[in-house]
C-alpha positions in Angstrom: -22.2 -52.2 12.9 -23.8 -53.1 16.1 -21.9 -55.2 18.6 -23.2 -58.6 19.2 -22.6 -59.8 22.7 -24.7 -63.0 22.5 -25.8 -64.9 19.4 -29.1 -63.4 18.2 -29.0 -60.4 20.6 -28.3 -56.9 19.5 -26.0 -54.8 21.7 -28.4 -51.9 21.5 -31.2 -54.0 23.1 -32.6 -52.8 26.4 -30.2 -53.5 29.3 -31.2 -56.0 31.9 -32.7 -54.6 35.1 -30.5 -55.1 38.2 -31.6 -57.9 40.4 -33.7 -56.8 43.3 -33.3 -58.5 46.7 -35.1 -58.0 50.0 -38.7 -57.4 50.9 -39.3 -55.6 47.6 -38.2 -58.5 45.4 -40.9 -59.8 43.1 -42.6 -63.0 44.5 -41.0 -66.1 43.2 -37.8 -64.4 42.0 -34.3 -65.4 43.1 -34.2 -62.4 45.4 -37.4 -63.3 47.2 -36.4 -63.9 50.8 -39.5 -66.1 51.3 -38.7 -68.4 48.4 -38.3 -72.0 49.5 -34.8 -73.5 49.5 -33.7 -75.6 46.5 -33.0 -74.7 42.9 -33.8 -71.2 41.8 -37.5 -70.6 41.7 -39.0 -69.6 38.4 -42.1 -67.5 37.9 -44.9 -68.4 40.4 -47.1 -71.1 39.1 -50.8 -70.6 38.6 -52.9 -71.7 41.6 -54.4 -75.1 40.9 -56.5 -75.6 44.0 -53.9 -76.3 46.5 -50.4 -75.4 47.8 -47.7 -76.5 45.4 -44.8 -78.4 46.9 -41.4 -76.8 46.3 -39.1 -78.6 43.9 -36.5 -80.7 45.5 -36.5 -83.5 48.1 -39.2 -83.3 50.8 -37.7 -82.4 54.1 -39.0 -85.6 55.9 -38.7 -88.2 53.2 -41.0 -89.2 50.4 -40.4 -89.5 46.7 -39.4 -86.3 44.9 -42.1 -85.0 42.6 -44.6 -87.5 44.0 -47.7 -87.0 46.1 -46.9 -85.5 49.4 -47.4 -87.8 52.4 -48.6 -85.0 54.6 -51.5 -82.5 54.8 -50.1 -80.6 51.9 -52.0 -83.0 49.7 -55.2 -81.6 51.3 -54.6 -78.1 50.0 -57.0 -75.3 49.8 -57.2 -71.6 50.7 -57.4 -72.5 54.4 -54.7 -75.2 54.5 -52.3 -75.3 57.5 -49.2 -73.0 56.8 -46.9 -76.0 57.3 -48.7 -77.9 54.6 -47.4 -75.6 51.9 -43.9 -76.7 52.7 -44.7 -80.4 52.7 -44.1 -80.7 56.5 -46.2 -83.2 58.4 -49.2 -81.6 60.3 -50.5 -83.2 63.4 -54.3 -83.0 63.5 -55.7 -81.1 66.5 -57.3 -83.4 69.1 -61.1 -83.1 69.4 -62.4 -81.0 72.2 -65.1 -83.5 73.1 -64.4 -87.2 73.3 -66.9 -89.9 74.0 -66.2 -93.1 76.0 -65.1 -96.1 74.1 -67.7 -98.5 72.5 -68.8 -101.1 74.9 -68.8 -99.0 78.1 -71.8 -99.1 80.3 -73.9 -96.1 81.3 -72.0 -95.3 84.5 -68.7 -95.3 82.6 -69.5 -92.6 80.1 -67.1 -90.2 81.8 -64.1 -92.5 81.0 -62.9 -90.6 77.9 -59.3 -90.2 78.9 -59.7 -86.5 79.7 -60.7 -86.7 83.3 -58.3 -85.4 85.9 -58.8 -84.4 89.5 -59.2 -80.7 88.7 -61.7 -81.6 86.0 -63.9 -83.5 88.5 -63.6 -80.7 91.0 -64.6 -78.3 88.3 -67.7 -80.3 87.5 -68.8 -80.0 91.1 -68.2 -76.3 91.2 -70.0 -75.7 87.9 -73.0 -77.7 88.8 -73.3 -76.2 92.3 -72.3 -72.7 91.4 -74.4 -72.3 88.3 -77.4 -73.8 89.9 -77.2 -71.5 93.0 -76.6 -68.4 90.9 -79.4 -69.3 88.5 -81.8 -70.0 91.4 -81.0 -66.6 93.0 -81.6 -64.8 89.8 -84.8 -66.7 89.1 -86.2 -66.0 92.5 -85.5 -62.3 92.2 -87.0 -62.1 88.6 -89.9 -64.4 89.5 -90.8 -62.3 92.6 -90.7 -59.1 90.5 -92.8 -60.6 87.7 -95.2 -62.1 90.2 -95.8 -58.9 91.9 -96.2 -57.1 88.5 -98.9 -59.6 87.6 -100.7 -59.1 90.9 -99.4 -62.1 92.9 -98.8 -61.2 96.5 -95.7 -62.5 98.5 -96.4 -65.4 100.8 -97.1 -64.6 104.4 -94.4 -65.1 107.0 -96.1 -68.3 108.2 -96.4 -69.6 104.6 -93.6 -72.1 105.1 -91.3 -72.5 102.1 -93.6 -70.7 99.7 -92.5 -67.4 98.1 -95.8 -66.4 96.6 -99.2 -66.5 98.3 -100.9 -68.1 95.3 -100.0 -71.9 95.5 -100.2 -72.5 91.8 -97.9 -69.5 90.9 -95.5 -70.5 93.7 -95.4 -74.1 92.5 -94.7 -72.9 88.9 -91.8 -70.8 90.2 -90.4 -73.8 92.2 -90.6 -76.1 89.2 -88.8 -73.7 86.9 -86.0 -73.3 89.5 -85.5 -77.0 89.7 -85.4 -77.3 85.9 -82.2 -75.2 85.9 -80.3 -78.3 86.9 -80.4 -79.4 83.3 -78.2 -76.7 81.8 -75.9 -76.8 84.9 -75.2 -80.5 84.4 -74.8 -80.3 80.6 -72.4 -77.3 80.8 -70.3 -79.0 83.5 -70.0 -82.2 81.4 -69.2 -80.1 78.3 -66.6 -77.7 79.9 -64.9 -79.9 82.4 -65.8 -83.4 81.4 -64.9 -82.6 77.8 -67.4 -85.2 76.5 -70.6 -84.9 74.6 -73.4 -83.7 76.9 -75.8 -86.2 75.5 -73.9 -89.0 77.2 -75.6 -87.9 80.4 -78.9 -88.9 78.8 -78.0 -92.3 77.4 -75.2 -94.4 76.1 -76.0 -93.4 72.5 -75.4 -89.8 73.4 -78.9 -88.5 72.9 -82.5 -88.8 74.1 -84.2 -91.8 72.6 -87.6 -90.2 72.1 -89.5 -93.3 70.9 -88.2 -95.3 73.9 -89.2 -92.4 76.2 -92.7 -92.5 74.8 -93.0 -96.2 75.3 -91.9 -95.9 78.9 -94.4 -93.1 79.5 -97.2 -95.3 78.1 -96.4 -97.8 80.9 -95.7 -95.2 83.6 -98.8 -93.1 83.4 -101.4 -95.9 83.7 -99.3 -97.6 86.5 -99.0 -94.4 88.4 -102.8 -93.7 88.0 -103.6 -97.1 89.5 -101.1 -96.6 92.3 -102.6 -93.2 93.3 -106.1 -94.7 93.0 -105.2 -97.4 95.5 -103.7 -94.8 97.9 -106.8 -92.6 97.7 -109.1 -95.5 98.3 -107.0 -96.7 101.2 -107.1 -93.3 102.8 -110.9 -92.9 102.1 -111.6 -96.2 103.9 -109.6 -95.0 106.9 -110.5 -91.4 107.1 -113.8 -91.1 105.2 -114.8 -88.0 103.2 -112.0 -85.9 104.9 -109.8 -87.1 102.1 -111.8 -84.9 99.6 -112.1 -81.8 101.8 -110.6 -78.7 100.2 -111.5 -75.7 98.1 -112.0 -77.1 94.6 -110.8 -74.7 91.9 -112.9 -73.5 89.0 -112.7 -75.2 85.6 -110.6 -72.4 84.2 -108.0 -72.5 87.0 -108.0 -76.3 86.9 -107.3 -76.5 83.2 -104.6 -73.7 83.5 -102.9 -75.6 86.3 -102.9 -78.9 84.4 -101.4 -77.2 81.3 -98.8 -75.6 83.5 -97.8 -78.8 85.2 -97.7 -80.7 81.8 -95.3 -78.0 80.5 -93.0 -77.6 83.5 -93.0 -81.0 85.3 -91.1 -82.9 82.5 -88.2 -80.5 82.8 -88.2 -80.5 86.6 -88.3 -84.3 86.7 -85.6 -84.6 84.0 -83.4 -82.2 86.0 -83.5 -84.3 89.1 -82.7 -87.4 87.0 -79.9 -85.7 85.3 -78.3 -84.9 88.7 -79.0 -88.0 90.8 -79.4 -90.9 88.4 -77.1 -89.4 85.7 -74.2 -87.1 86.5 -73.5 -88.2 90.1 -73.5 -91.9 89.1 -71.2 -91.2 86.2 -69.0 -89.2 88.4 -68.3 -92.2 90.6 -68.2 -94.5 87.6 -65.2 -92.6 86.3 -63.0 -94.3 88.8 -65.0 -97.1 90.3 -65.8 -100.4 88.5 -69.2 -101.1 90.0 -72.1 -98.6 89.5 -73.5 -99.4 92.9 -71.4 -97.1 95.1 -72.6 -94.1 92.9 -76.2 -95.4 92.8 -76.3 -95.7 96.6 -74.7 -92.4 97.3 -76.9 -90.6 94.8 -80.0 -92.4 96.2 -79.4 -91.2 99.7 -78.8 -87.6 98.5 -81.9 -87.8 96.4 -84.0 -88.8 99.5 -82.4 -86.1 101.6 -82.9 -83.4 98.9 -86.7 -83.8 99.5 -86.3 -83.0 103.1 -86.9 -85.3 106.1 -90.6 -85.4 106.9 -90.8 -88.9 108.4 -89.2 -92.3 108.3 -91.8 -93.7 105.9 -91.2 -90.9 103.3 -87.4 -91.1 103.5 -87.4 -94.9 103.0 -90.0 -94.6 100.2 -87.7 -92.2 98.3 -84.6 -94.3 99.0 -86.3 -97.5 97.9 -87.6 -95.9 94.7 -84.2 -94.3 93.9 -82.4 -97.7 94.2 -84.8 -99.4 91.9 -84.6 -96.5 89.4 -80.8 -96.6 89.6 -80.9 -100.3 88.7 -83.2 -99.6 85.8 -80.9 -96.9 84.4 -78.0 -99.4 84.2 -80.2 -102.0 82.6 -81.6 -99.6 79.9 -78.4 -97.5 79.4 -80.2 -94.2 79.8 -82.5 -92.0 81.8 -85.6 -92.2 79.6 -87.5 -94.7 81.7 -87.0 -92.9 85.0 -87.8 -89.5 83.5 -91.0 -91.0 82.2 -92.0 -92.4 85.6 -90.9 -89.3 87.6 -92.9 -87.1 85.2 -96.0 -89.3 85.5 -95.8 -89.4 89.2 -95.4 -85.6 89.6 -98.0 -84.6 87.0 -100.6 -86.8 88.5 -99.7 -85.8 92.1 -99.9 -82.1 91.4 -103.0 -82.5 89.3 -104.8 -84.5 92.0 -103.8 -82.0 94.7 -105.0 -79.1 92.5 -108.3 -80.8 91.7 -109.0 -81.4 95.4 -108.0 -77.9 96.4 -105.1 -79.2 98.5 -102.2 -77.8 96.5 -101.2 -75.4 99.2 -101.1 -78.2 101.8 -99.3 -80.7 99.6 -95.8 -81.5 100.7 -93.1 -83.7 99.2 -92.6 -87.4 99.1 -90.7 -87.0 102.3 -94.1 -86.5 104.0 -95.6 -89.7 102.5 -97.5 -91.9 105.0 -96.7 -95.5 105.6 -99.4 -96.7 103.3 -97.6 -95.0 100.4 -94.5 -97.0 101.3 -96.4 -100.2 101.3 -97.8 -99.6 97.8 -94.4 -98.5 96.6 -92.8 -101.8 97.7 -94.9 -103.4 95.0 -95.2 -100.7 92.3 -91.5 -99.9 92.0 -90.3 -103.4 91.1 -93.3 -104.0 88.8 -92.5 -100.9 86.7 -88.8 -101.6 86.6 -89.1 -105.3 85.7 -91.8 -104.6 83.0 -89.6 -101.9 81.4 -86.5 -104.1 81.6 -88.4 -106.8 79.7 -89.5 -104.3 77.1 -85.9 -103.0 76.7 -84.6 -106.6 76.1 -87.3 -107.3 73.6 -86.7 -104.2 71.6 -82.9 -104.3 71.7 -82.4 -101.1 73.7 -78.7 -100.5 74.0 -77.3 -100.8 77.6 -73.7 -100.3 76.4 -72.3 -97.6 74.2 -72.5 -98.8 70.6 -69.9 -98.0 67.9 -70.1 -94.4 67.0 -72.2 -93.7 63.9 -71.0 -91.3 61.3 -71.0 -87.7 62.4 -71.0 -88.4 66.1 -68.1 -87.2 68.4 -65.0 -89.4 68.1 -64.2 -92.1 70.6 -60.9 -92.2 72.5 -59.4 -94.8 74.7 -59.4 -93.6 78.3 -56.3 -92.5 80.0 -54.6 -94.2 83.0 -57.2 -96.2 85.1 -56.9 -97.4 88.6 -55.1 -100.8 89.0 -57.2 -103.7 88.0 -59.6 -101.9 85.7 -59.9 -102.6 82.0 -60.6 -100.0 79.4 -64.3 -100.4 80.0 -63.9 -101.0 83.7 -66.4 -103.8 83.6 -64.2 -106.8 84.4 -65.0 -110.1 82.7 -68.7 -110.3 83.5 -70.9 -109.4 80.5 -73.9 -107.1 80.9 -77.1 -109.0 80.5 -79.4 -106.1 79.8 -81.7 -103.3 81.0 -90.7 -95.9 89.2 -92.3 -95.9 91.2 -94.7 -93.4 92.3 -92.7 -90.5 93.8 -95.3 -88.0 95.1 -94.5 -84.4 94.5 
């Protein structure tokens, strides 16, 4: 007879295998060193789409056997390792945070991430990247120009690098356009906010609004330049039109070139002087006007100092444009006017054969300043009225779905609210800047 050790089990049955412990233990067995604590684990359950909470009481509260109150409920093949144990998982903070809803344009850097070294880093990135890019562009541009048959400018050619004025102007416009990536990268890396907040309070370019502003800027600038040409012709006669007029092919090529490059050059200057610099000061100052004034002076000086009339023309225009940016909550209107001014200025100089002799707005005569005293406020007030009629946002709206998250800003200077605007509500929302 066979011995019976247990009811229903023969003694000659296969003996039990010894329990294996350590790293070679089968997964889920009692010897598995990675098995979770609690009652002995049985065979591993089939995967049902998410990590299974171990039997027993959750380590940080919650009903046993119920839905976990942590990220474990959000299982999946890429779930956080702590989620499989039912431990609470803190979500990682977003890398880019926008300013709170209700902030004005100059306050878009108030996202709670700005510290002294971040602000210093923005300056170093903008200045450093721009200078390095300019040096590389000049070297590459000169090499490409000579390969295409453009001779270097003579020693008495002033600031020109190439003898051909049209090619030289194209190289200069391309170099100035490099300010756009320099500003956007500085805001992204050190400002830790969406780069689009430099453009407007909604975090992007409002293309339809830009087109409407351009529809006002180009006709107004054409009238302004016509008045200036007529004024000079009445004073100087036919000398105004003296120059080596280009052929039709060269004229058309130049107009296409200016139409393609000037918008980027104008936008780059607005990004720096009406955008980033004003928002830099707006990060710790309640009023936008200190930043607007400092940026306007720097804008005038950046064009050189050719005469008092040209300097004050640039300063006067910049102050009006700074006001318009605050009223419309973005750079679209001033980009449109700046583009219209430069495209028509370069085009007129090219058509008259005076592109080589054309200077900057710093060389503008007193007549241009007189005309600007009227045209700048006319453009700004008309666009401001359009913005109010069309409901253009001058403050940051609530973030739509899919946009970068908002965050309340960090510690602010004494006396500043979260928006830094005090108690006074915001009531709302070009000038011809010769090349």
